[in-house]
N, C-alpha and C positions, 0 to 999 in steps of 0.2 A: 179465845174462840178463833176458830179458822174463818179465813177470809175465803169465802169461795170462790171469787173469781181471780185470785192471786195467781199470776202468770210464773209458772215456775220451771226452770230450766234444772232438767237432771241429769246428770252426768253418768253414762252407760258405758260400762266397759265390757258388757258382754258376759258379765259374771252374774252369779244369782244373786247376790247382795244386791247391786245396783238395780239390778231387774225387778227385786220384791220391792224395792225401794220406789220404783217408777208406779207398780201396780198401786201400792198403799196410796200413793198420792191421787191417783185417779179416783179409788175408791172414797178418798177424803171429800174429793169435789174440787181439787184444784184444776187450775189449766195449765196442763201439760206439755210441755215438749221435751225431747229427747236429744242428746247432745254426745257424740262420740268425739272424743279429743284423739287426735295424732299428735304424740308427743316424742315418740322414737323413731327414726328411720334408718334402717341398717340393711340393706338388699343381701349383704352378705350372710346374715344372720335369717333371710327369710324364707319363705317355701317353695321350694323346688318341686315342680311338676311339668313333667313332658319339655326340658329345657328351658322353661321359662322360671324365671324367680320372682314371688308375688312379695308384697311388705309383710314383714313380721306380724303385723298388727291386724291383717285381712281377716283372720279365722275368728278374732273377738269383733270385728266389726260386723262380720256377718250375723255372728248370734244376737248383735246388740240391735240389727236389723230383722230379724225374726221375732225376737221380743217387742220390741217397737209395733211391729205388724200385729202381733199376738192382742197385744192391748190397746190399739187403736190410736196411737199418737205418731205424730212426723219424728223423724230424727235426722238430726243435721250432723254434719262434719266438720271439725274445725280444727286447725294446723295450728298447733303449737311447739314446733319442731325447733325452731329457733329459741324461744325462751326456755324450753327444758334444756337445750345445751348450755345457754348462759349461766342459768342460775341453779342446775342440779348436776349436770355430769362435769361441766368445768371447775363448780366447788369441788365435786368428788375428787376429781383427779389433782387439785390444788392440795387438798388435805391428805390424800394417799401419798403425794410426793414428798411431804414432809414426815412422813412416819405417823401421822395420824389415822384414827379409824374415822372416817365419818358415816353420818345417817343422811343419805339422799331421800328418802322418805318424807323427814321433817321439812327439807325444805322444800320439797316438791308441794307440799301442802302449803306451806307459808307464801311462796312465789309463786304457783303454777296454779295449782288447784283453785285456792282460794284468793289468787292473786289475780294473773291473766286470764282463767276461767270466769273469775266472777265480772271483770271489766269487760268481758266480752258479753257475759248475760245481760249486763246491764245496759250496754251500747245497744243491744239487741230490742230491749225494751220489756227484758222480764223482771219481776219483783225480786226473785230471790233463784240461788242456786242450791239443789240438794244432791247429795253423793250415797253412796251405801256404806258410810263409815258405821262403827259400832262406837257411837257415844251420843250424849244428850246434852242440848243446852237448854238451859233455865233462863225464861225470862223474868228480871226480877221485879217486883212492884215496887212502884215510884213512891217516894216518902217527901214528904214536904213542910215547910211553915208557911203560915200566913204573915206577911208583913206588908202594911198598907196595901190590902187587899190583893196582893199579887203573892203566888205561890213560886216559892223557890226550891227548887228540886235537889234534894240533897244526897241522891243516890248517884255514886259516880260508879258504879260497877252495874248497868243494865240488863248485862247477862253474864251466865256462869256456865262453864264446860263441866258437864257431870259425868262420871264412870257410866258406862252403858252397863243394861241389865246383864248380858253376857260379860263377866268379868274376865273370864279366860280369852274372850275375842277383843276385849276393850281397846280401842285404837286412839285413845286419849293421848297417850305417850308421844305419838306422831301428830297430833294436834294440838300441842301446849304452846308453840308461835304464834298462834293465832289472836287478833286483838277485837276489842269491842265492835268496832265497825263491821270485822269479817262476820264475827259469830251473828250479829243481829241481820245478816245476810243469807244465813245458810240453814238448811233443813236437813237432819240426821233420822228419815223415818224408821229406820231399823234399829236404833238405839234402846228401845224397850222390848227388844224379841232377843231370844238366844239363837244361836245358829240352828239349832235344831227346829227351832219354832220357824225361822226364816226357810228352812229346807219344807218344812210342811206347807207354810204360804205359798211358796213356789209351786207345789203340786196344786193346791187349792186351785191358784191361778191359771194352773194349766200351761207353764211358762216353759218355753223350749230349753231353759238355763237350769231348771229344777235339779237335775243329776249331776250337773257339770262341778268337775274336780276344781280346788282352789288355786290359784295361780301364785306362785313363790317367790322369791328371789328379788331383785332391784324392781323398784317401781319403774313399770312401762318398759321394762328392757326384758325381765322374767327371770328364768332360773338361767345363771350362767357361771362358770367358774371364774372366781372374781379373779384370781391371778391372771389367768388367760385374757380374761377382759381387759386390764388395765395395761398388760404388755403393749408396748408401743404409745401408751398413753400418758403414762410417768415415767419420770427417770429413776433409774434404779441400778444401784452398784453392788455386786457381790462383796461380801465381806465374810467376817469369820463370828461364830457363836459361841459366847461365853457363859462360865457359871458364873454365880454371885461371888467367886472368888478371883474372877477374872482368868481363870485356866479355859482355853481352848477345848471345845469339844466337839467341833465342825465348822460347817460354813454354811453360809446362806446365800439366797440367790437377789437379794434386795430388801431393804426393811420395809418398804410401801405394801411387799406380799405378806407382811404377817401381822397379827393384833394379839393384845394382851389376853393372856389366859388359853389362846391356843394349844393344842395337844397333837400329836404324831407329826414330830419333826424328821423322823427318820434316823433318829441320833442310837448308837447303840453303846453299851459298854458300863453303863450307869445299873442296868437291873431294873431300873423304875423308870416310866415315861417323863419326859422333860416337858414342860409347859412354858411358855412366853410369858417373863414377867416383868420386861422392860426392854428399852430401845437405847442405846448410848448415840445418838444421832451425829454428834462431833466426830467418834471412832469409828462409825457405821460398824457398829457392833449390835449383835441381837443377844440377849442377857435371859439366859433359862434357870430354872431351879425347878424343885418338886412340887407337887400339888399340896403340900403343907408346908410349903416355903412361907416366912413371915413376909418378904417380899411380895408376894403374891397377893395380900389384903391390905388393905388403906382404911384408917382408921379416921380419916378426913379428907376432904379434897377442895381446892378452889374451883369455882365455876363462875364463868365469864358470860358476858352477852346475855343477860337473864331477862326475859320477857315475863311479866307478870299482867294475867290477862284480865284481873281487875285491879283495884288498888293494890299500890306497894304496902306489903304487911308491914307492922312492927316488928323490931328485931331485939333479941332472938327470938325466932320462931321455932316454935315445937311441930312438927308435921311428919308427915311420912315421903318418902321419896321413891323413886325406880329408875334405876340405871340402866336398864335396857326394857325393850318391850317383853311383856309377859312375867316381868320379874316380879315376886311378890312385894309388896308394900313393906319400905324399912322406915324405922323409927330414924329420926334423925333432929339435929337443931342446926337454923341456918341462921348464919351471923353477918352482917355486914362488915365490909370491910374497907378502912379508909386508903382508898386508893384515888389516882387524879382520873384512872380510868372508870368508866360509868357501868352500870350493871355487873358489877362484881362482887361475890360473896363467899362464905368458907361454910362447909356443909361438915360438919361432925356427926358420925354414924355412931348410932346406940353398940349396933355391932359391926365389927370389923368386916366391910366388903370386898370380896374375892374379884378380881381381874377388872379393876375400873380402869377405863380405858380413855386416854386423852382423846377429842374429837367427836366421843360421843355426849350423850345427853344428859341429865340428871333433873329429872322431871320432879315437881313437886306436889303434894296433895294433902287434905283435909277434910275428914268428913265426908268423903265422897265427891269432894270437887277437886279438879285439876286447877291448880293454884297458877302453873306457868313452868317454866324451869329455862335452862341455859346449857352451854356447853364444858364440857370437863377440860381444864387447862390441862 
């Protein structure tokens, strides 16, 4: 049941998804205020015009202003540049510097969007925060037993994170680190719509962003060449490229600039394209092979820092896993590992998985529900 006077702070990025999210909330009767968050500031990548350089976020902010004016809500602008740098960019640089491949969007959701944004919303007197993510949250019914006329609540998982209607656009992979408190304070208004339906709604509401193209790349940074972006920010040393037999086949410019499964290394002489299948950190060697090389496929993997959105499941757990965004769900068995290290598990795949990448996330699903996930060791 909708609480008509709930005060909602909707994060508006200037894109069509968050614009429609805001419009739907107004239509549903909420008290809505828009919020544009400045998370990344780099004047060198800004917009040049008549010898002036404007912030790279300015065009999106102007779009958000136009949408807010169209639907008749105020739009506030908040600064989270320091928080984003500390919890997202610095994490990303550190991971890349060790030869791993991080996922900044996951950390952005965990610490910034549903961490600092949410705290700011609560401080300003809002009941919840809303975003344009493709996901849904289910509020589970409370169950209990009577004991001495008191009801003891047995439900340990008040909220569940579910796949969105649009399985191709679903973003639960990036949201799997959220906890119960966060899920209880968020709304995903477009989770029950497909992207095509969202576009139609944008036209129905006559939003200025109805035909705006999707933004890609790093969250809040945009489309950048990762190698160029990392230069000067991570330590990298040139070294040799070897095949699985240890034969030198070329040179690399630094292990942080490559990821498992990557193709197009500019190597010649083999007659077949090479793919990155591993990194020898101690020897500073990039290991390559062909697309059918057994070393490129993993039957099982160890996952650490696991966050279970609800109750910790019983092991072994038969479920499905997604090793990267938009990958088809893969059958697996999750087993608990006896270790002093907390939140560490072993994942055995039914079908060997290609290009399993240390630093990326393994996210688990069961019957359309996102159970949580962790980092590939």
